[in-house]
C-alpha positions as CSV (number, residue, x, y, z in Angstrom):
1,X,-82.1,-77.5,-41.3
2,X,-80.4,-75.0,-40.4
3,X,-81.5,-74.4,-36.7
4,X,-80.4,-77.9,-36.1
5,X,-77.0,-77.4,-37.9
6,X,-76.2,-74.6,-35.9
7,X,-76.9,-76.6,-32.6
8,X,-75.4,-79.3,-33.5
9,X,-71.9,-77.8,-34.2
10,X,-72.5,-75.6,-30.3
11,X,-73.2,-79.0,-28.4
12,X,-69.9,-80.5,-30.5
13,X,-67.4,-77.3,-29.5
14,X,-68.9,-77.4,-26.5
15,X,-67.9,-81.2,-25.2
16,X,-64.5,-80.8,-27.3
17,X,-63.9,-78.2,-24.6
18,X,-64.7,-80.5,-22.1
19,X,-62.6,-83.0,-23.0
20,X,-60.1,-81.0,-23.5
21,X,-60.0,-79.2,-19.4
22,X,-60.3,-82.6,-18.2
23,X,-57.2,-83.6,-19.9
24,X,-55.2,-80.5,-18.6
25,X,-56.2,-81.3,-14.8
26,X,-55.3,-84.6,-15.4
27,X,-52.3,-84.2,-16.6
28,X,-51.1,-81.6,-14.1
29,X,-52.3,-83.7,-11.0
30,X,-50.1,-86.6,-12.1
31,X,-46.5,-84.6,-12.0
32,X,-48.0,-82.5,-8.3
33,X,-47.9,-86.3,-7.5
34,X,-44.7,-87.6,-8.7
35,X,-42.8,-84.4,-7.3
36,X,-43.7,-84.5,-3.7
37,X,-42.9,-87.9,-3.6
38,X,-39.4,-89.0,-2.8
39,X,-37.4,-91.6,-4.6
40,X,-35.2,-94.6,-2.9
41,X,-32.0,-92.9,-4.0
42,X,-32.9,-89.3,-1.8
43,X,-33.9,-91.9,0.8
44,X,-30.8,-93.0,1.1
45,X,-28.3,-89.9,0.8
46,X,-30.8,-88.6,3.7
47,X,-30.3,-91.3,6.1
48,X,-26.0,-91.8,5.1
49,X,-26.3,-87.5,5.7
50,X,-27.9,-87.8,9.2
51,X,-25.7,-91.1,10.2
52,X,-22.5,-89.2,9.5
53,X,-24.2,-86.6,11.5
54,X,-24.3,-88.4,14.6
55,X,-21.1,-89.8,13.9
56,X,-19.2,-85.9,13.9
57,X,-21.3,-85.3,17.0
58,X,-20.4,-88.5,18.9
59,X,-23.3,-89.7,19.8
60,X,-22.8,-93.3,18.3
61,X,-18.7,-93.5,18.0
62,X,-17.4,-96.9,19.4
63,X,-17.0,-96.6,22.8
64,X,-13.3,-98.1,23.0
65,X,-12.5,-95.3,20.6
66,X,-10.9,-92.4,22.3
67,X,-12.6,-89.4,21.9
68,X,-11.2,-85.7,20.2
69,X,-12.0,-82.8,21.0
70,X,-11.3,-79.9,17.7
71,X,-10.8,-75.9,18.3
72,X,-11.6,-73.9,15.8
73,X,-7.9,-73.7,13.5
74,X,-8.3,-77.9,13.3
75,X,-6.0,-78.4,16.1
76,X,-5.8,-82.0,17.5
77,X,-4.5,-82.1,21.8
78,X,-3.3,-84.7,22.7
79,X,-5.8,-86.2,25.2
80,X,-2.9,-88.6,27.0
81,X,-1.1,-85.0,27.3
82,X,-3.0,-83.4,30.7
83,X,-0.6,-80.3,29.9
84,X,-2.0,-80.0,26.0
85,X,1.7,-78.9,25.3
86,X,2.1,-80.9,22.3
87,X,-0.4,-79.6,19.5
88,X,-0.3,-81.3,15.8
89,X,-2.2,-79.5,13.1
90,X,-4.9,-81.6,11.0
91,X,-6.7,-81.8,8.0
92,X,-10.0,-80.7,8.6
93,X,-12.9,-82.4,8.6
94,X,-14.8,-82.9,5.6
95,X,-18.9,-81.7,5.8
96,X,-20.8,-81.9,3.0
97,X,-22.1,-80.2,1.1
98,X,-19.3,-78.0,1.2
99,X,-16.5,-78.0,-0.9
100,X,-12.8,-79.2,0.4
101,X,-10.2,-76.9,1.8
102,X,-7.7,-75.9,-0.8
103,X,-5.5,-74.1,1.6
104,X,-1.5,-74.6,1.2
105,X,0.2,-77.3,3.4
106,X,2.7,-75.5,5.4
107,X,6.3,-76.2,4.7
108,X,9.1,-78.3,6.9
109,X,11.6,-75.9,9.1
110,X,14.3,-75.2,6.6
111,X,17.3,-74.0,9.1
112,X,19.4,-70.4,7.3
113,X,22.3,-70.8,5.9
114,X,25.2,-69.7,6.6
115,X,26.6,-66.1,4.7
116,X,29.0,-67.4,1.7
117,X,32.2,-65.2,3.9
118,X,32.6,-64.3,6.9
119,X,35.0,-60.7,7.7
120,X,36.6,-61.1,11.5
121,X,39.6,-58.9,12.7
122,X,41.3,-59.3,15.7
123,X,43.2,-56.5,17.5
124,X,45.4,-56.7,20.5
125,X,46.0,-54.1,23.6
126,X,43.2,-52.2,24.3
127,X,43.8,-49.8,27.3
128,X,41.4,-47.2,28.3
129,X,42.5,-46.2,31.6
130,X,45.7,-43.2,33.0
131,X,46.4,-40.2,29.6
132,X,43.7,-42.6,27.2
133,X,41.3,-41.7,30.2
134,X,41.6,-38.3,30.2
135,X,42.1,-37.5,26.3
136,X,38.4,-39.4,26.2
137,X,37.3,-37.6,29.1
138,X,38.3,-33.8,27.4
139,X,37.3,-34.5,23.4
140,X,34.9,-37.5,23.4
141,X,36.3,-41.6,23.0
142,X,35.1,-41.8,19.4
143,X,38.3,-39.3,19.2
144,X,40.5,-42.1,20.5
145,X,39.6,-44.3,17.4
146,X,40.8,-42.1,14.7
147,X,40.1,-43.5,11.3
148,X,39.0,-47.0,12.0
149,X,35.9,-47.0,11.6
150,X,36.3,-48.0,7.7
151,X,37.6,-50.9,8.5
152,X,35.6,-51.9,11.9
153,X,32.3,-50.9,10.8
154,X,32.3,-53.8,7.9
155,X,33.4,-56.3,9.9
156,X,31.2,-58.8,10.6
157,X,33.2,-59.7,14.0
158,X,35.6,-57.7,16.2
159,X,38.0,-59.2,18.8
160,X,40.3,-57.5,21.2
161,X,42.2,-58.1,24.4
162,X,40.6,-56.1,27.2
163,X,43.3,-54.7,29.3
164,X,41.8,-54.4,33.0
165,X,37.7,-54.4,34.4
166,X,35.1,-52.6,33.8
167,X,34.4,-50.6,37.3
168,X,32.4,-48.2,38.8
169,X,35.9,-47.4,40.8
170,X,37.5,-44.2,40.4
171,X,41.2,-44.8,38.3
172,X,44.4,-45.2,40.5
173,X,46.6,-44.4,37.5
174,X,45.6,-40.6,36.1
175,X,48.7,-38.4,36.7
176,X,51.3,-41.3,38.1
177,X,54.6,-41.5,37.5
178,X,55.4,-44.2,35.4
179,X,56.2,-47.7,37.2
180,X,55.2,-46.2,40.3
181,X,52.6,-49.2,41.7
182,X,49.2,-47.4,40.4
183,X,50.3,-46.9,37.3
184,X,49.8,-50.5,36.4
185,X,46.6,-50.5,38.0
186,X,43.2,-49.9,35.2
187,X,40.2,-49.8,35.5
188,X,37.7,-48.8,32.8
189,X,34.9,-46.8,33.0
190,X,31.3,-48.4,32.7
191,X,30.8,-46.4,29.8
192,X,33.6,-47.6,26.9
193,X,30.7,-50.9,26.8
194,X,28.6,-48.4,24.4
195,X,32.2,-47.3,23.0
196,X,32.8,-50.7,22.4
197,X,29.8,-51.3,20.3
198,X,30.0,-48.2,18.3
199,X,32.6,-49.3,17.4
200,X,31.9,-53.4,16.4
201,X,34.3,-55.0,19.0
202,X,31.4,-57.2,20.1
203,X,33.7,-59.8,21.7
204,X,36.9,-59.5,23.8
205,X,39.2,-61.3,25.4
206,X,39.4,-61.5,29.7
207,X,42.0,-63.6,29.9
208,X,45.5,-61.1,30.6
209,X,47.6,-60.1,33.7
210,X,45.2,-57.3,34.1
211,X,41.4,-58.0,34.8
212,X,41.7,-58.6,37.9
213,X,43.4,-55.2,39.3
214,X,40.5,-54.5,41.1
215,X,40.2,-58.2,42.4
216,X,37.5,-61.1,42.2
217,X,34.9,-58.1,42.2
218,X,36.1,-55.8,39.5
219,X,36.0,-58.9,37.4
220,X,32.2,-60.0,38.4
221,X,31.9,-55.8,38.1
222,X,33.0,-56.6,33.9
223,X,30.8,-59.1,33.1
224,X,27.8,-57.8,34.3
225,X,28.3,-54.7,32.1
226,X,29.7,-56.1,29.1
227,X,26.5,-58.7,29.4
228,X,24.2,-56.1,29.3
229,X,25.8,-53.8,26.7
230,X,25.6,-57.0,24.6
231,X,29.6,-57.5,24.6
232,X,30.6,-61.3,23.8
233,X,33.9,-62.5,26.1
234,X,35.7,-65.2,26.5
235,X,38.9,-66.1,28.7
236,X,41.1,-68.0,32.1
237,X,40.7,-65.5,34.4
238,X,41.4,-67.1,38.4
239,X,40.3,-70.7,38.8
240,X,38.5,-73.3,36.1
241,X,34.8,-72.0,37.6
242,X,35.7,-68.9,35.5
243,X,37.9,-70.4,32.6
244,X,35.0,-69.3,30.0
245,X,35.4,-70.2,25.6
246,X,33.1,-68.8,23.1
247,X,31.2,-69.8,20.1
248,X,30.1,-67.8,17.9
249,X,27.2,-69.1,15.7
250,X,27.0,-67.7,12.6
251,X,23.5,-69.3,11.0
252,X,25.4,-72.8,10.9
253,X,28.9,-72.1,11.0
254,X,30.3,-72.4,13.9
255,X,33.5,-70.9,14.9
256,X,35.6,-71.5,18.0
257,X,37.6,-69.3,20.0
258,X,39.4,-69.9,23.6
259,X,42.2,-68.3,26.1
260,X,45.5,-69.6,27.1
261,X,46.7,-66.8,29.4
262,X,50.1,-67.5,30.7
263,X,49.7,-65.2,33.8
264,X,46.7,-67.1,35.4
265,X,48.4,-69.5,37.5
266,X,45.6,-71.4,38.8
267,X,45.0,-72.9,35.4
268,X,47.9,-75.5,33.9
269,X,48.8,-74.9,30.7
270,X,47.2,-78.9,30.1
271,X,43.8,-77.7,30.6
272,X,43.8,-75.4,27.8
273,X,44.9,-77.8,25.6
274,X,42.4,-80.1,26.5
275,X,39.4,-77.7,26.7
276,X,40.9,-76.7,23.1
277,X,40.0,-81.0,21.9
278,X,37.3,-80.4,23.2
279,X,36.1,-77.4,21.5
280,X,37.6,-78.5,18.4
281,X,35.0,-81.1,18.2
282,X,31.9,-78.5,18.9
283,X,33.3,-76.3,16.1
284,X,34.4,-75.5,11.9
285,X,36.6,-72.9,12.6
286,X,39.1,-72.9,16.1
287,X,40.9,-70.1,17.5
288,X,43.3,-69.4,20.5
289,X,43.7,-65.9,21.4
290,X,46.5,-65.8,24.1
291,X,48.4,-63.6,26.3
292,X,52.2,-64.7,26.7
293,X,55.9,-64.3,26.5
294,X,57.7,-61.1,27.3
295,X,57.1,-57.5,27.4
296,X,59.1,-55.8,24.5
297,X,60.8,-58.4,22.9
298,X,60.2,-59.1,18.9
299,X,61.4,-63.1,19.8
300,X,59.4,-65.3,21.4
301,X,60.8,-67.4,24.1
302,X,61.2,-70.6,23.0
303,X,58.7,-72.5,26.0
304,X,56.3,-69.9,24.1
305,X,57.1,-71.4,21.0
306,X,56.8,-74.8,21.9
307,X,52.9,-74.4,23.5
308,X,52.1,-72.5,20.9
309,X,52.8,-75.7,18.1
310,X,51.4,-78.0,20.9
311,X,48.1,-75.5,20.5
312,X,48.0,-75.7,17.2
313,X,48.4,-80.0,17.6
314,X,45.8,-80.3,20.0
315,X,43.3,-78.5,16.6
316,X,43.8,-74.9,17.1
317,X,43.3,-73.4,13.6
318,X,45.0,-70.0,14.2
319,X,46.6,-68.5,17.0
320,X,46.4,-64.2,18.4
321,X,48.6,-63.7,20.7
322,X,49.2,-60.7,22.6
323,X,51.3,-59.2,26.1
324,X,54.7,-57.8,24.4
325,X,53.3,-54.5,23.8
326,X,55.6,-54.9,20.6
327,X,54.7,-56.8,17.7
328,X,56.3,-60.5,17.0
329,X,57.1,-62.6,14.8
330,X,54.8,-64.9,12.6
331,X,55.3,-68.8,12.6
332,X,53.4,-71.1,10.1
333,X,53.4,-74.3,11.7
334,X,50.8,-77.4,10.8
335,X,50.2,-75.1,7.7
336,X,48.8,-73.1,10.7
337,X,49.5,-69.4,11.4
338,X,50.7,-68.6,14.9
339,X,50.8,-64.7,15.3
340,X,53.2,-64.7,18.5
341,X,51.9,-61.3,19.5
342,X,49.6,-58.2,18.3
343,X,51.5,-55.5,19.7
344,X,49.2,-53.0,21.4
345,X,46.3,-51.4,19.6
346,X,45.0,-48.8,21.9
347,X,47.9,-47.1,24.5
348,X,49.9,-44.7,25.4
349,X,53.4,-46.4,25.4
350,X,54.8,-43.5,23.4
351,X,58.0,-44.1,24.8
352,X,59.2,-46.5,22.4
353,X,58.4,-46.1,18.6
354,X,58.1,-49.6,18.4
355,X,55.0,-49.4,21.7
356,X,53.3,-46.9,19.2
357,X,53.2,-49.4,16.4
358,X,50.2,-52.6,16.1
359,X,48.7,-55.1,13.8
360,X,45.8,-55.8,12.7
361,X,44.9,-59.4,11.5
362,X,41.8,-59.8,9.2
363,X,40.1,-63.3,8.2
364,X,38.0,-64.1,5.2
365,X,36.4,-66.9,5.4
366,X,34.7,-68.9,3.0
367,X,31.9,-71.0,4.7
368,X,31.6,-73.4,2.0
369,X,34.9,-74.3,1.5
370,X,36.6,-72.9,4.5
371,X,39.2,-71.6,3.3
372,X,40.6,-68.2,5.2
373,X,42.1,-65.9,3.6
374,X,44.2,-63.2,6.0
375,X,45.1,-59.7,5.7
376,X,47.6,-57.9,7.7
377,X,46.8,-53.9,8.2
378,X,49.9,-51.7,10.7
379,X,48.2,-48.9,13.4
380,X,49.9,-46.1,14.9
381,X,49.3,-44.7,18.4
382,X,49.5,-40.9,18.5
383,X,50.9,-39.1,22.2
384,X,47.7,-37.4,21.1
385,X,45.5,-40.2,22.2
386,X,44.4,-41.3,18.7
387,X,45.0,-44.7,17.5
388,X,44.8,-44.9,13.2
389,X,45.6,-46.8,9.9
390,X,48.3,-47.0,8.6
391,X,48.7,-49.5,5.8
392,X,45.3,-50.5,4.4
């Protein structure tokens, strides 16, 4: 009896194990078959991806639609522009499975703003021949400028009258008697350009009675030397072809400079007035630098005064005069300042006290309000060749 019970228990356990093993294999095979069969959602996604890839590769695009070629920087070249000069930046094409680009968009160009204040300094006649040349050769050109750098180097622009040409010709005026013909023929060594740069003189007037001392050839040499040295120039010289105005752009604030040269008989005064009216429309502030009137007189002629008033009426904001070799009077007309002459700046006329004294005019321009403050400085030329500030 005990033996039969043991056999029964053994058979029950055996068949139970067989049943459990069969159930395990059935469940495992069912799960595996489900994982290996793609569902409809996966098929739809695969088809959509394939279609997008075909469209991107240009295999199934509309034949009427113009093709676009892309470079590695996502720039579209206009197919209608054969030279491909115009390049426009585009957004990158989205690629399935990749995140969208987070690169920042470029900001539109913003032009630089002008400075809040502009400082411009004006001086009179600069002559670097005769005795001045001898002193510069012996002691160096920087010696001539004395203590001026403390004022000149802090300016945004320094403007002077260049009383003669810059040429490679030998000086005719050195060691000549006063009032002899050669004594009044000037030429300045080409090294003067570097001297001007060193002392922050970046703009010169060429419209005067000595610029053609060596003819048209000397004038052409002057322009070439100044241009190569980075010095701007303007002035009424010879014909209308050589009449040059200047606009100095301070990041959007434009200052115009024009010259009236009384000694240029080929250009009428009315032509200068027309030039002033035209330039007035292009600038924020307009200055007329004149070379006029008589030498060694403190009061201008009535005809000079009349011309000054016409220049202001034509649109000038300020008149800076030169040529008289002495400081002439200052006048306020229509709320505009007229300096009839600043006198000498660097010159060897030591025979009179008034020819040894000159005037500098400094402008401080508020670019927002366009308010202009003026300040005067006096200078003295000494027999050792130097020019120095005597009042600041």
